C-alpha positions in Angstrom: 230.6 2.1 46.4 231.2 3.3 42.9 228.3 4.2 41.4 227.1 3.1 37.8 226.9 5.5 35.1 223.6 5.2 33.3 222.6 6.2 29.7 219.3 6.0 28.3 218.8 5.9 25.2 215.8 6.3 23.6 214.1 7.9 27.1 210.9 9.5 25.6 209.1 6.7 25.5 207.1 4.9 28.3 209.6 2.2 28.7 212.1 5.4 29.1 209.6 7.2 31.5 209.5 4.0 33.6 213.1 3.5 33.1 213.7 7.2 34.4 211.2 6.7 37.1 212.8 3.8 38.5 216.6 4.9 38.0 216.3 8.5 39.8 215.7 6.7 42.6 218.0 3.8 42.6 221.1 4.1 45.1 224.2 2.8 43.2 223.2 4.8 39.6 223.8 8.0 38.3 222.3 9.1 35.2 224.6 10.3 32.7 223.1 10.9 29.8 219.3 10.9 28.2 218.4 10.3 24.4 215.7 11.7 22.7 215.8 12.6 18.7 212.5 14.1 18.9 212.7 15.7 22.2 216.6 17.3 22.3 217.4 19.8 24.2 214.0 19.8 26.3 214.6 19.2 30.0 212.7 15.8 31.6 209.8 17.7 33.2 208.6 19.3 29.7 208.5 15.8 28.7 207.2 14.3 31.9 205.6 16.7 34.1 206.1 13.8 36.6 209.8 14.0 37.0 210.1 17.6 36.7 212.4 17.3 39.5 215.4 15.5 37.6 217.5 18.2 36.6 217.9 16.4 33.0 218.0 17.2 29.5 217.6 15.0 26.3 220.3 15.0 23.9 220.6 13.4 20.8 221.8 9.8 20.3 225.4 9.9 19.5 227.2 6.8 20.1 230.3 8.7 20.9 228.7 10.9 23.7 226.9 8.2 25.4 230.4 6.5 25.5 232.1 8.4 27.0 229.6 9.5 29.5 228.1 5.8 30.3 228.8 2.2 31.6 226.3 0.7 31.0 223.4 1.8 28.2 219.6 1.0 28.1 218.2 0.9 24.9 214.7 1.6 25.0 214.2 1.5 21.2 212.4 -0.2 18.3 213.7 -3.3 17.0 216.0 -2.9 14.3 217.1 0.3 15.3 218.5 -1.0 18.9 220.9 -3.2 17.6 222.8 -0.5 15.4 223.7 1.1 18.7 224.5 -2.3 20.3 227.2 -3.2 18.1 229.2 -0.1 18.7 228.4 0.4 22.3 229.7 -3.0 22.9 232.6 -2.5 21.3 233.4 0.5 23.2 233.3 -1.4 26.7 230.0 -0.7 28.1 227.0 -2.9 29.1 224.3 -3.3 27.1 220.5 -4.3 28.2 218.4 -4.2 25.3 214.8 -4.1 25.6 213.8 -4.4 22.1 213.3 -7.9 20.5 216.7 -7.6 19.1 218.8 -10.3 21.0 215.8 -12.4 22.1 215.9 -14.7 19.3 218.5 -17.3 18.8 217.5 -18.0 15.1 218.0 -15.2 12.4 215.0 -17.3 10.3 212.9 -16.6 12.8 213.6 -12.8 13.2 213.4 -12.7 9.7 210.2 -14.0 9.6 208.7 -12.5 12.6 210.1 -9.2 12.4 210.7 -8.5 8.9 213.9 -8.4 7.8 217.4 -9.6 8.2 219.2 -8.8 11.5 221.1 -5.9 11.6 223.6 -7.5 13.7 223.6 -11.4 13.0 227.3 -11.9 14.5 225.6 -11.0 18.2 222.8 -13.2 17.8 223.2 -16.0 20.0 225.7 -14.1 22.5 223.1 -12.4 24.2 221.5 -13.5 27.8 218.1 -13.7 27.8 217.0 -11.5 31.1 214.8 -13.2 32.6 216.7 -13.2 36.4 214.0 -16.2 37.6 215.6 -18.4 35.1 219.2 -17.0 34.1 220.7 -15.0 37.1 223.8 -17.3 36.8 224.7 -16.2 33.5 223.6 -12.6 34.3 226.0 -11.8 36.5 228.7 -10.0 34.4 227.0 -9.9 31.2 228.0 -7.5 28.8 224.6 -8.2 26.0 221.0 -8.9 27.8 218.1 -9.4 25.9 215.2 -8.0 28.2 212.2 -10.4 27.3 209.2 -9.4 26.1 206.2 -8.1 28.4 203.5 -11.0 27.3 206.1 -13.6 27.4 207.4 -12.7 30.9 203.5 -13.2 31.8 203.5 -16.6 30.1 207.3 -18.0 30.5 207.4 -17.7 34.4 203.9 -19.6 35.2 204.7 -22.6 32.6 208.2 -23.2 32.6 207.8 -24.6 35.9 204.6 -26.9 35.0 206.6 -28.1 32.0 209.8 -29.2 33.7 208.5 -31.0 35.9 206.7 -33.4 33.9 202.9 -32.5 35.4 202.1 -30.6 32.0 202.1 -31.6 28.4 204.0 -29.6 26.0 201.3 -30.2 23.5 198.0 -28.0 23.4 199.3 -25.2 25.2 196.5 -22.2 25.0 197.5 -18.6 25.8 194.6 -15.7 26.2 196.5 -12.7 27.1 195.3 -8.7 28.0 197.3 -5.8 27.3 197.2 -2.5 28.5 197.9 0.1 25.8 200.8 1.6 26.6 202.1 -1.8 25.6 202.2 -0.5 22.3 203.9 2.6 22.8 203.5 6.1 22.9 203.5 6.9 19.2 200.4 8.3 18.3 198.2 6.0 16.4 194.4 6.5 15.6 193.2 2.6 17.0 194.8 3.8 20.2 193.1 7.0 21.0 190.8 6.9 24.1 187.6 6.7 21.9 188.7 3.5 20.2 189.9 1.7 23.0 187.5 3.0 25.8 184.6 0.1 26.4 186.3 -2.1 23.7 188.4 -5.4 24.1 189.5 -6.7 21.1 191.9 -9.6 19.8 195.0 -9.2 17.3 198.0 -10.9 15.4 196.1 -13.8 16.8 198.0 -16.2 14.7 201.4 -14.4 13.8 202.6 -12.0 17.3 205.8 -11.1 17.3 206.0 -12.5 20.7 204.9 -16.2 19.5 208.6 -17.8 18.5 210.2 -15.7 21.7 207.8 -17.6 24.1 208.0 -21.3 21.9 211.6 -20.7 22.2 212.2 -20.1 26.1 209.2 -23.0 27.0 211.0 -25.6 24.8 214.0 -24.8 27.0 212.4 -26.1 29.6 210.2 -28.7 28.2 211.2 -32.4 27.6 210.4 -32.1 24.2 212.4 -30.7 21.5 209.9 -28.1 20.6 206.7 -26.0 21.8 204.0 -24.8 19.7 201.1 -22.9 21.5 198.0 -20.9 20.1 199.1 -17.6 21.7 195.5 -15.0 21.6 196.3 -11.6 22.7 193.7 -8.9 23.3 194.2 -5.1 23.3 191.9 -3.6 26.9 190.9 0.1 27.8 193.1 0.2 31.0 197.3 2.1 31.1 199.1 -0.5 31.9 199.1 -4.1 32.8 199.3 -7.8 31.7 197.0 -10.6 32.4 197.1 -14.3 31.4 195.4 -17.2 31.2 197.4 -20.2 30.1 195.1 -23.7 29.3 197.5 -26.8 29.3 197.3 -30.6 29.1 197.6 -32.2 32.1 200.1 -34.9 32.1 199.7 -38.3 34.9 197.7 -37.7 38.3 197.7 -34.3 38.9 195.3 -31.9 40.9 195.5 -28.1 42.2 197.7 -29.4 45.3 200.2 -31.2 42.8 200.2 -27.7 40.8 200.4 -25.2 43.3 203.7 -27.6 45.1 205.4 -27.5 41.4 205.2 -23.2 41.6 205.9 -23.1 45.1 209.1 -25.1 44.9 210.1 -22.9 41.9 209.9 -19.4 43.5 210.0 -20.3 47.2 212.5 -17.0 48.2 211.9 -15.5 44.3 211.3 -11.7 45.3 209.6 -10.7 42.3 207.1 -13.9 41.6 204.2 -14.1 43.6 202.3 -17.7 44.2 198.8 -17.2 45.2 197.1 -20.1 47.7 194.5 -22.2 45.6 191.8 -20.5 45.3 193.0 -17.1 44.2 193.4 -15.8 40.7 195.9 -13.1 39.5 194.9 -9.5 38.8 196.8 -6.7 37.0 195.7 -4.2 40.0 197.4 -6.3 42.5 201.2 -5.8 40.4 201.0 -2.3 39.8 203.9 -0.2 39.6 205.6 -3.1 41.0 208.6 -5.5 39.2 206.0 -8.8 40.9 204.4 -11.6 38.9 201.3 -12.6 40.3 200.6 -16.3 39.8 197.4 -18.2 40.3 196.5 -21.2 39.3 194.0 -24.3 39.4 193.2 -28.0 38.1 190.0 -28.7 36.0 189.2 -32.3 37.0 186.4 -33.1 34.5 188.6 -31.7 31.3 191.9 -32.6 33.0 193.3 -29.4 32.2 195.8 -27.0 34.5 194.6 -23.4 34.3 197.2 -20.7 35.3 196.3 -16.8 35.2 199.5 -14.5 35.6 199.4 -10.7 35.9 202.6 -8.3 35.6 203.1 -4.6 35.1 203.9 -4.4 31.3 206.4 -1.3 31.8 207.9 -2.5 34.9 207.8 -6.3 35.2 207.6 -6.3 31.8 210.3 -3.9 30.7 211.6 -1.6 32.5 211.6 -3.0 36.2 213.2 -6.4 34.8 215.8 -4.5 33.1 216.7 -2.7 36.4 216.5 -6.1 38.0 219.3 -7.3 35.3 221.4 -4.6 35.9 221.8 -5.6 39.5 222.8 -8.8 38.9 224.8 -8.2 36.4 226.2 -5.6 38.2 226.5 -7.3 41.8 223.8 -5.3 43.6 221.4 -6.7 45.8 218.7 -7.9 43.3 216.0 -5.7 44.5 217.7 -2.4 44.7 215.3 0.6 43.6 212.3 -2.1 42.7 209.2 -3.2 44.9 
């Protein structure tokens, strides 16, 4: 089978490193180009010593060079910048898998409100496939522009969507408390992310206007009987390198118990290779999913308050970013979905 030639645009960040780790062992892939303005000319091993066996050099992010070398491009770039590469690469005939937020939202108004300016490629809004394979597998097959979900949204959409679509949970009154490892903030140096600032510290941030909020509400609204979903989202920074844990509280609708909650989740994800529904009594833990593409889901029902309580855990750099992007690539190219992933 002919190999897919891959370019990783913005390969010197944490997500780029994770893509290199995964794609370097993917049997259907040849890494044809990796870009970084700051590291152009350097060997991969000089930036990421654990990848020293890869004989690859970073190059400048030039559109023509990328298009000539690859047929699929992963964009591991900041929002706003990714769209500037996506449009010309799509025009050149490449598949584009964007790991930024540029094509996740369908509403230009939401993008402007939460990302602070007009969208750089508004004509492409609404043309992407939201890259959550468990939800959009059919649409991902053959897709040209894939918008990979955010890490927090992945940890929330997967456990909550079946509960809403089945009718056992209300779309009103949802509260989400999430915790992220420090790598979720990226590799760029920042004083609040220094070891001495994060160690022995747990703190919430952006508790009213986090950028992932409209994405979460948009995707959950697709699953809910109601036209829209509004929730409280309270993210926290915790002193671990990688991982996201979300605890989600929903109002039960009708006669609900833990057996029913568990059955709905198992029915939704039976046979899914990267969703693990735990037995009643077990709750999700980030240590169980580190370096994997798995979302682990635990659940219970509080009879006293009539609330469904769900916990989920993912690795923010794998199922929350690079691993999910590779999973999407596998589906889009017709490879077995688990290829190169655990």
